[in-house]
C-alpha positions in Angstrom: 0.1 0.0 0.1 0.9 3.3 -0.7 1.9 5.8 2.5 -1.0 8.0 3.6 -0.9 11.8 2.5 0.8 14.1 5.1 -2.2 15.9 5.0 -3.8 13.7 7.5 -2.0 15.3 10.2 -3.5 18.7 10.2 -6.8 16.7 10.8 -5.7 15.0 14.3 -5.6 17.8 16.6 -9.1 19.2 15.3 -10.8 16.0 15.4 -9.4 15.4 18.8 -11.0 18.9 20.0 -14.3 17.4 18.4 -14.3 14.5 20.3 -13.5 15.4 23.6 -15.9 18.4 23.8 -19.1 16.2 23.2 -21.2 18.9 22.3 -20.5 20.9 25.4 -20.9 24.1 23.9 -24.7 23.8 23.9 -26.9 23.6 21.5 -26.9 25.6 18.2 -29.0 26.4 15.3 -32.0 24.8 17.3 -30.0 21.2 16.8 -31.8 19.0 19.6 -29.8 16.9 22.0 -29.9 13.7 20.0 -28.4 15.5 17.1 -25.3 17.0 18.8 -24.7 13.6 20.5 -24.8 11.7 17.2 -22.5 14.5 15.6 -19.7 13.8 18.4 -20.3 10.5 18.6 -19.5 10.5 14.6 -16.2 12.7 15.4 -15.1 10.9 17.6 -15.1 7.4 15.9 -13.8 9.4 12.5 -11.0 10.3 15.0 -10.3 6.8 16.8 -11.4 4.4 14.6 -10.6 6.0 11.0 -7.5 8.4 11.3 -6.0 6.6 14.2 -6.0 3.3 12.7 -5.1 4.2 9.0 -3.4 1.2 7.8 -0.1 3.2 6.2 1.2 6.0 7.7 2.7 9.3 6.2 6.2 9.4 4.9 7.5 13.4 5.8 9.2 15.0 3.6 9.7 18.4 5.2 10.6 20.0 8.5 7.1 21.6 8.6 5.3 17.8 8.7 8.1 17.4 11.1 7.0 20.1 13.5 3.5 18.9 13.2 3.8 15.7 14.3 6.5 17.0 17.0 3.4 19.8 18.2 1.0 17.3 18.4 2.9 14.4 20.2 3.6 17.3 22.6 0.3 18.1 23.0 -1.4 14.6 23.9 1.6 13.3 26.2 0.1 16.6 28.1 -3.5 15.9 27.8 -2.4 12.2 29.0 -4.5 12.7 32.5 -7.1 14.9 31.3 -10.4 13.6 32.7 -12.4 11.4 30.2 -10.0 11.5 27.8 -7.7 8.7 28.0 -8.7 6.2 25.6 -8.7 9.2 22.4 -5.6 10.6 23.6 -3.9 6.9 23.5 -5.0 6.8 20.1 -3.6 9.4 19.0 0.0 8.7 20.4 -0.3 5.0 19.0 -1.2 6.5 15.7 1.8 9.6 15.8 4.3 6.9 17.5 3.9 5.0 14.4 4.2 7.9 12.2 7.7 8.3 13.9 8.6 4.9 13.7 7.7 4.8 10.2 10.3 7.9 9.4 13.1 7.1 12.1 15.8 8.7 10.3 14.3 12.0 11.2 16.4 12.0 14.2 15.0 15.5 15.7 11.6 13.6 15.9 12.9 10.8 17.3 14.5 13.1 20.2 11.4 14.5 20.7 9.1 11.1 21.2 11.8 9.9 23.9 12.0 13.2 25.7 8.1 13.3 26.0 7.8 9.7 27.1 10.4 9.9 29.2 9.1 13.4 31.3 5.4 11.6 31.4 7.0 8.4 32.8 8.8 10.3 35.2 6.0 12.5 36.3 4.0 9.7 36.6 6.4 7.6 38.6 6.4 10.5 40.8 2.8 10.8 41.9 1.0 8.7 45.0 -2.1 8.4 42.5 -2.3 8.8 38.7 -5.6 9.3 36.3 -3.2 7.6 33.6 -3.8 3.8 33.6 -0.6 1.9 33.1 -2.0 0.0 30.2 -1.2 2.9 28.3 2.1 3.0 29.0 2.6 -0.8 28.8 0.6 -1.0 25.5 3.2 2.2 23.9 6.5 0.1 25.0 5.4 -3.2 23.7 4.5 -1.5 20.0 7.6 0.4 20.5 10.1 -1.5 21.7 12.9 0.7 20.2 11.1 3.6 22.4 10.9 2.1 25.3 14.8 0.9 25.2 15.3 4.7 25.0 13.8 5.5 28.2 14.6 1.9 29.9 17.4 3.2 32.2 15.4 6.8 33.1 12.4 4.8 34.4 14.5 1.9 35.9 16.6 4.7 37.9 13.0 6.7 38.8 11.9 3.2 40.6 13.5 3.9 44.1 11.8 7.5 44.4 8.5 6.4 43.1 5.7 7.4 45.6 3.9 4.5 44.9 4.2 0.7 45.0 1.4 0.2 42.6 3.0 3.0 39.9 6.7 1.1 40.9 5.0 -2.5 40.1 3.5 -1.2 36.9 6.8 0.3 35.8 9.0 -3.1 36.5 6.3 -4.7 34.4 7.4 -2.3 31.7 10.8 -3.2 32.0 10.0 -6.7 32.1 8.3 -6.7 28.7 11.1 -5.0 27.1 13.4 -7.8 28.4 10.8 -10.5 27.2 11.1 -9.0 24.0 14.7 -8.8 23.9 14.9 -12.6 24.9 12.8 -13.4 22.3 14.3 -12.0 19.5 17.3 -13.3 20.6 15.8 -16.9 20.4 14.5 -16.2 16.8 18.0 -15.3 16.0 19.6 -18.3 17.4 16.9 -20.7 15.7 18.6 -22.3 12.6 16.2 -21.3 10.3 17.1 -17.6 11.2 20.6 -18.3 10.4 20.4 -19.8 7.2 
């Protein structure tokens, strides 16, 4: 399949804004409550099920596109703990990290993703309670182990100062999943068919 157009990147933030607003601005133009609910439900589906699950992701060809991805990534990481937005924010993060994975030659973007993930994880482990579910970070690292390894040392170093045994345990699960993935890759490389 050919890669998606980079133009889809411009849709991410406005569609997310629509999806999370849920019609909170009130009725406009005499629309019924049901019509508003239906409209914002459709916006959520277009954002989470269509845009964020595109089969192919854009190949970035300009600094402007790279800056757009970096800006959207920063915004999504900042909104991770916002009430009632977790699933929508996670869908956008997973999509943008797929874009970055497909464009890993863009070192500035890889560094930005590493910085944002590291800061979010360290902030998360420094709290006693968090509205961010551990599953988001666990899935993120499972889907993008290359990024997980870039923050693994910082994550391990933060464990002794964690204010929550639950969150520290969740961080250990993230590190264990990285190690299991690494072991599985090593075993695969040592199989006879892999060496042939």
